[in-house]
C-alpha positions as YAML, in Angstrom:
chain: A
units: angstrom
residues:
- id: 1
  name: MET
  ca: [-75.87, 57.38, -14.17]
- id: 2
  name: TYR
  ca: [-74.55, 55.53, -11.18]
- id: 3
  name: GLN
  ca: [-77.65, 55.30, -9.29]
- id: 4
  name: PHE
  ca: [-79.32, 53.87, -12.19]
- id: 5
  name: GLU
  ca: [-76.62, 51.21, -12.66]
- id: 6
  name: ARG
  ca: [-76.91, 50.69, -8.76]
- id: 7
  name: LYS
  ca: [-80.92, 49.98, -9.27]
- id: 8
  name: VAL
  ca: [-80.02, 47.65, -12.25]
- id: 9
  name: ARG
  ca: [-77.96, 45.41, -9.97]
- id: 10
  name: TYR
  ca: [-80.00, 45.43, -7.25]
- id: 11
  name: TYR
  ca: [-83.01, 44.24, -9.49]
- id: 12
  name: GLU
  ca: [-80.48, 41.75, -10.89]
- id: 13
  name: LYS
  ca: [-79.84, 40.34, -7.44]
- id: 14
  name: LEU
  ca: [-83.63, 40.52, -6.25]
- id: 15
  name: HIS
  ca: [-84.94, 38.61, -9.25]
- id: 16
  name: GLY
  ca: [-81.92, 36.30, -10.26]
- id: 17
  name: ARG
  ca: [-81.54, 37.72, -13.73]
- id: 18
  name: LYS
  ca: [-79.05, 39.58, -15.74]
- id: 19
  name: ALA
  ca: [-80.08, 42.67, -17.86]
- id: 20
  name: ASP
  ca: [-79.30, 42.37, -21.12]
- id: 21
  name: ARG
  ca: [-79.11, 46.15, -21.96]
- id: 22
  name: LEU
  ca: [-79.08, 49.28, -19.98]
- id: 23
  name: ILE
  ca: [-81.12, 52.17, -21.58]
- id: 24
  name: VAL
  ca: [-81.82, 55.37, -20.15]
- id: 25
  name: ILE
  ca: [-84.21, 58.07, -22.07]
- id: 26
  name: SER
  ca: [-84.02, 61.46, -20.91]
- id: 27
  name: PRO
  ca: [-84.50, 64.77, -23.22]
- id: 28
  name: MET
  ca: [-81.42, 66.36, -21.21]
- id: 29
  name: VAL
  ca: [-78.21, 64.69, -19.90]
- id: 30
  name: GLU
  ca: [-75.07, 66.62, -18.74]
- id: 31
  name: PRO
  ca: [-71.79, 65.77, -20.93]
- id: 32
  name: THR
  ca: [-70.09, 64.16, -17.76]
- id: 33
  name: ALA
  ca: [-73.24, 61.94, -17.31]
- id: 34
  name: LEU
  ca: [-72.84, 60.75, -20.63]
- id: 35
  name: GLU
  ca: [-69.14, 59.87, -20.35]
- id: 36
  name: VAL
  ca: [-70.13, 58.07, -17.05]
- id: 37
  name: ALA
  ca: [-73.11, 55.94, -18.90]
- id: 38
  name: SER
  ca: [-70.42, 55.14, -21.62]
- id: 39
  name: LYS
  ca: [-67.94, 53.72, -19.22]
- id: 40
  name: LEU
  ca: [-71.15, 51.66, -17.71]
- id: 41
  name: GLY
  ca: [-72.40, 50.62, -20.61]
- id: 42
  name: ILE
  ca: [-75.63, 52.25, -20.61]
- id: 43
  name: GLU
  ca: [-76.99, 53.33, -23.74]
- id: 44
  name: VAL
  ca: [-78.68, 56.85, -23.73]
- id: 45
  name: TYR
  ca: [-81.27, 58.29, -25.67]
- id: 46
  name: SER
  ca: [-82.76, 61.88, -25.97]
- id: 47
  name: HIS
  ca: [-86.35, 60.74, -26.93]
- id: 48
  name: ALA
  ca: [-88.25, 57.41, -27.03]
- id: 49
  name: ASP
  ca: [-88.16, 57.85, -30.97]
- id: 50
  name: ASP
  ca: [-84.68, 57.70, -31.09]
- id: 51
  name: ALA
  ca: [-84.64, 54.77, -29.07]
- id: 52
  name: GLY
  ca: [-87.40, 53.01, -31.25]
- id: 53
  name: GLN
  ca: [-85.12, 50.22, -32.66]
- id: 54
  name: ALA
  ca: [-83.48, 49.29, -29.20]
- id: 55
  name: LEU
  ca: [-87.11, 49.20, -27.79]
- id: 56
  name: SER
  ca: [-88.51, 47.06, -30.36]
- id: 57
  name: GLU
  ca: [-85.48, 44.40, -29.67]
- id: 58
  name: LEU
  ca: [-86.69, 44.13, -26.14]
...
């Protein structure tokens, strides 16, 4: 999660845009990673179907 967040910040700096939402889709996420994601404001979904509404809003 930390690496994903760093990549987002790099993208923002490179393109001069702010990411509206941070979304990760992964079938297996460790509980500690979920805690970190929550602290960093990252939304975590286990399947693309679960993220359907979030993805359609993009």
